[in-house]
N, C-alpha and C positions, 0 to 999 in steps of 0.2 A: 497682552500676553496672558494666557490662562494657565499659570503654573500649576494650579491645583488639579488640572485635568491630565497632567503628565504622569504616566505610569512607568514603572521600572521596565516593563516590556517595550515601551516606546523608546526608552533610552537604549535598551539593548539592540533595538533595530537600528537606531542611529549609529551606534558603535560598530555594528556588523557591516553596514553600508560604507562607513568611513574606512574600515579595514580592507574590505574586498573591492570597493569601487564598483560594485555591481549589485543590483537588486536581486538578480537570479542567484548569484553566488552567496549573497547574504541569506537568502531563503534556505539554500542548502545547508549553510553553516548553522542556522537556527533550527533546522528541522521543520520549517514552515513552507507553505505554498507561496509562490510568487505573488498572487493577488493579496494574500494576508500581509505580506511585507509592504506591498504598495499601499494598502489601506492604513497600516500603522504609520508609514511615512507621511501620508496625507494628513492624518490626525495630528502628528507632531508639527507639521508645517502650519496647520491652523492654530495650534496652541501658541507657537512662537512667532507667528506672523512673518515667516521668511521661508523661501524655497528650500534652504539648507543645503541642497545639492543641485547641480546642473549637469546635464549630459554633455560630454565632450568626446572626441575621438579616443581619449585615454580612459574613458569610463566616467563614473559619477564623481565629479569633483565638488568639494564643499564650497559654498559661498563664503563671503567674508564672515557672515554671522555663524555659519556652520563651523568654520575654522576657529572662531572665537570661543564657541562653547565646547569644543572637543575636549579640552583639558578638564573643565568642570564636570562634564558628563563622565569622563573616565574616573574622576575622583569619587563622584557620587555612586557609581556602580561598584567600585572597589569597596567603599564603605558599606553599601547595602549588602554585598556578598559576605563581607566579614561579620557584620552585626546580625544579619538575618539568616545567613546560611546555617544549616544544621547538619550535623554528621549523620550518616546513614545509621539507623538503629534497627534495621530489619535483619533478623537472624533466620535465614531460610531453613537451617537444619532443625530449629525448634518451632518454626511457625506453623500455625494451624489456620488455614484460610483457603478460599477458592478464587481462582482467577477465571473470569469469564471472557471468552474470545469469540468474536464474530468471524465467520468464514463461510465460503460456499461448501457444498458437500465435498467437492474435489479438494478444496483447500484444507478441509478438516482431515481428509485422508492423507494429505502430505504433512500437515502440521502436527496432529495429535500423537501419532506413534512415537516420533522422536522426542517430543516434549515430555510425554508421559514416562518414557524410559529415563530421561535425564532427571525428572523430578523424583523418581523412585530412588535414585542414588543420592541426590543432593538435598532434597527437601521432602521426605516421605510424608509429612503432615499436610502438604499442599495438594489440593485437588484442582482438576481442570474441568471447566464446563464450556463446551462448544455450543455456540448459538448460530443458527442458520441465518444467513443474510436474507433479509426480506425487503420489499419495496419501501424505501424511505424510513426504515426502522432503525438501523444501527447507528447513524450519526447522533440521534437523540439519546440513544442508550449510552453511548460513550460520554456525551455531554452531561448526562444525569448521574453518571457513576454506576449505572446498572451493569455495564461491561467495562473491562479494562483495556482491551485491545481489539483491533480488527486486523485480519491477515488476508492478503490477497492483492488484487489490482483494481483499485478504485480511483479513477482519474481525478475527481474533484470533490473534496469534502468541505472546502471553504475555510473561513477565518476561525481561529480557536483550536485548530487541529494541528498536531505534529505528525510527521511521517519519517520513516527511515527505509531506504532501499535495502533489500536483502539479496535478491538475485534476479537475473534475467531468465526468461523462458521463451520458447517458441512453440509453433504448432506442428504436429505430425498428423498423418492419417493412420487410422487403425482399421484392420480388416482381419477376418478369420483366415487362417492359413489356407491357401488354395482357392480362396473366393475371388480374388482379383489377379488378373495377369500382370506381371511386372515386366518392365518398369511401369509405374503408374503415370501414364501420359495424361495430358489434359483431356483428350478425347475419351479415354477410359474413365477418368474422373467424372466427366459430365454425363457419361452413359450409365454410371453406376447408380444404385439406389442408396439413399443416405439417411442416417440417423442424425438429427440436429438437436443440440441441447439449447433450450430456451433460457436466456439470461436477461431479456429485456425487462427494464423496470428495477433491476437490482443495483444498477450503478457499476456493475462489474465490467471489466474491459472486454470480456468475451462477447458482450452484446455487439461490438463492432464487427467481430468475425461472423457472428450470426447474420448480420445484415449483409455482409459481403457474400456469404454463401447464398442468401436469398436472391441476390442479383444475378448470379451466374448459373444457378441450377434451375432447370425447368420444374414447374410445380409437380409434374408427374414423377420426378426423381426424388422427391421428399417422401420417404417411406413412413417416417414417424417423427414427431417432435416429442421430446421428453424433458422434464423439468430439472434433470440432474445428470451428471456424468456417471454416477453410480448406477443409475437406471439404464443408461445408454450402453454400457459395456456388455452386459449380458445379451442384449439384443444383437449386437455385432457378433458376439461369440457363437450365436445360434442362427445366423442368417448370412446372406451374401452382401450385406450393407457395409458402407464405409462410414466412419466417424472421424470428424476433425476435432482434435483435442490437444490441450497443452501437453508437451512432452513429459513433464514430470508426473502428470496425472496418468498418462499411458504407461509409464515405467512403474509407477507405484501400484496401479490397480489392474494392469493387464495380466493375462495368463499366458501359458505356453501355447495356447491355441490361437493367440492373436499375433499379428505381424505389424510392425511399424514401417510406414512408407513415407517418403518425402512428398509433400503436397506439390502438385504441378502448377500452382498459382502462388503469387506473392501474398503471404499473410503477415500481419504485423507481429513483431516481437513485443513483449510487454515486460514491465518490471513488477515483481512481487515485493510488496512493502508491508511493514507493520505501521499501524496508525493508532494514535491515542489523542485524547483531549487534554487541553492545557490544565484542567482541574487535577489530573493525576500526574502531571509532568514531573513535579518535584517529590512526589511520594516515594519514600525509600523502597517499599515493596514493589511498586509499579516499575521503578527504575531497575531493580534487580531482575524482575521478570523480563523486561525489554532487553536487558543485557544477555540474559539466557537465550532468548529467541534469536538475537543477533549472532551469538556465538554458534548456534546450531545451524542457522540458515544463511548468514551473511556471506556474500561472495561465493556461495557454494555452487 
């Protein structure tokens, strides 16, 4: 038994699985991905030389060894939280600092206006720096402390990252008024020329929609590929092209010249979340900022 290798985070994983009887539910409670919780459980099993939990029809049940250590683990965690916990000392109204946030261009357009407006009232000395998501760039920046948060839909960030669901979004089609006959049938969709936003390589969920469009649209129907939603909307406003875009982006960036149409094919809904690294998880300033973002966008 390698007791020296046991970290507080591993004990918190044990506690969460014991309480929820599910790795998935424990991951949600801890704000971690399911693979991260599974990896933590595997490390704890190796350290203690016991499976600790077994799968049953009722969920993850503790082994005899797991049940034996449940009490001591609860005691150790309570002591650690009492002795090592520190009260939040961040005073946003007096603070002078910058929060750096990764997002796509569309995510920035959704995120920044509301956050800047709230900061002006609650924390006038705090500044916001938006960073554009780039290939393989932002996970390392979160881990190094260069950035505080990421905002958007990024399916897999791996171990060491926390996440919180904010809201669900779906896709709509956008066209210049009068450019497309309604209703937008599948035949009209396939016959139209399209503007396609390229997200491949960013890790963003939109890449799946881009691949789906590439499968159903003939090459001659792809009028132009652009690297951002901000670049796509002016093209649509001045042409007869269609654009497939998240609803919130269309509502936030559209103009009166554009019309929202229901897409005639099944496109996936997606969850917008905020993501952060464990290095900033307990930081009072980071915790305050995450709470502000959750209050502005959570379940909205």
